Structures are given as C-alpha cells and as structure tokens.
C-alpha positions as CSV (number, residue, x, y, z in Angstrom):
1,X,0.3,0.2,-0.1
2,X,1.5,3.2,-1.0
3,X,1.9,5.8,1.6
4,X,-0.3,8.9,1.6
5,X,0.9,12.1,0.5
6,X,0.2,13.7,4.2
7,X,2.6,11.2,5.7
8,X,5.3,11.6,3.3
9,X,4.9,15.4,3.6
10,X,5.1,14.9,7.9
11,X,7.8,13.0,7.5
12,X,9.7,15.4,4.9
13,X,8.7,17.6,7.8
14,X,10.1,16.2,10.4
15,X,13.5,15.4,8.5
16,X,14.1,19.2,7.5
17,X,13.6,19.9,11.3
18,X,16.2,17.6,12.0
19,X,18.2,18.7,9.5
20,X,17.8,22.7,10.5
21,X,18.7,22.5,14.0
22,X,21.6,20.6,13.4
23,X,22.5,23.1,11.3
24,X,22.0,25.5,13.6
25,X,23.8,23.8,16.1
26,X,27.1,23.5,13.8
27,X,26.8,27.3,13.0
28,X,26.9,28.0,16.6
29,X,30.0,26.4,17.0
30,X,31.7,27.7,14.5
31,X,30.5,31.0,14.8
32,X,31.8,30.9,18.5
33,X,35.4,29.4,17.0
34,X,35.5,31.9,15.4
35,X,35.4,34.9,17.6
36,X,37.7,32.7,20.1
37,X,40.0,32.9,17.2
38,X,39.4,36.8,16.7
39,X,39.3,37.6,20.3
40,X,43.0,35.5,20.5
41,X,44.2,37.6,17.9
42,X,43.8,40.9,19.6
43,X,40.3,41.6,18.2
44,X,38.0,43.6,21.1
45,X,37.0,41.7,23.9
46,X,34.3,42.9,25.5
47,X,31.9,43.1,22.0
48,X,33.0,40.1,21.0
49,X,32.1,38.5,24.1
50,X,28.4,39.5,23.9
51,X,28.2,38.4,19.9
52,X,29.2,34.9,21.0
53,X,26.1,35.0,24.0
54,X,23.3,34.2,21.8
55,X,25.1,31.6,19.6
56,X,26.3,29.9,22.8
57,X,22.3,30.0,24.1
58,X,21.5,28.4,20.7
59,X,24.4,25.8,20.4
60,X,23.1,24.2,23.8
61,X,19.5,24.4,23.2
62,X,19.7,22.8,19.8
63,X,22.4,20.1,21.5
64,X,20.0,19.2,24.0
65,X,17.4,19.1,21.5
66,X,19.3,16.8,19.2
67,X,20.3,14.8,22.7
68,X,17.1,13.6,23.4
69,X,15.8,14.0,19.7
70,X,12.6,16.1,20.5
71,X,12.9,19.3,18.1
72,X,10.9,22.4,17.6
73,X,10.1,24.4,14.8
74,X,10.5,27.5,17.2
75,X,14.2,27.4,18.2
76,X,15.0,26.9,13.8
77,X,12.6,29.8,13.4
78,X,14.4,32.0,16.3
79,X,17.8,30.6,15.7
80,X,17.5,31.5,12.3
81,X,16.4,35.0,13.1
82,X,19.2,36.0,15.4
83,X,21.8,34.6,12.7
84,X,20.7,36.5,10.2
85,X,20.3,40.0,12.9
86,X,23.2,39.5,14.6
87,X,25.4,38.8,11.3
88,X,23.8,41.9,9.9
89,X,24.5,44.6,12.6
90,X,27.6,42.6,13.7
91,X,29.9,45.5,12.6
92,X,28.0,48.3,14.1
93,X,27.0,46.5,17.0
94,X,31.1,45.7,17.8
95,X,31.4,49.4,17.4
96,X,29.3,51.0,19.5
97,X,29.9,48.7,22.0
98,X,33.2,49.1,22.1
99,X,33.0,53.2,22.0
100,X,30.3,52.5,25.0
101,X,33.5,51.0,27.2
102,X,35.5,54.2,25.7
103,X,33.3,56.6,26.8
104,X,32.9,55.2,30.5
105,X,37.1,54.7,30.2
C-alpha cells in the first residue's frame, strides 16, 4: 500500500526540522570558534564576547534538542532570525559597544 501524500509530507517536514536544528548547532559552534580565534588574535574582547552569547545559548538548546531527539520549529525560527540579525548588525554593534566602553573609561 503506497504512503499517503500527507504522511510523506509529515516525514519530510520532520526530517527538515532535524536537519535545520543540526545546522543551527554547527553554525553556533563555528561562530563561537571564529570569535574565540578573533579574540585571541587581538580583537576587542567585550563586543566579541557579547556576540558569542546568543550563539552559546542557541547551540546549547540545539544540542539538548538533538540529544533528547525532541525538536522544535520555534528554535529553528528564532535561531534563523538571530543568525540573520546578528550577522547583519555585527560590525555596527561591535563598534557601538567599544565606543560605549571607551566613553566610560
């Protein structure tokens, strides 16, 4: 008996959810590693640590979901939005934070 179109769509949707969650985890690990290398290379400490924080949270949540095999579209949506927003505004945010720190010093 052939599978119904709805069942195939449901399996593909779950498969996509798993793949996207793993992509968020891998990207979070990559971004944290990249920022750590930049910090050790002499870049501004505080702005880069602040930029690492959302990815640390995303990576931790994604890792927990993968370990428990319970996935959520909320994580994928919030993760994708966070990645886009942070990457688009990364340079301006870093400069702004560093200027704020210099003004207080």
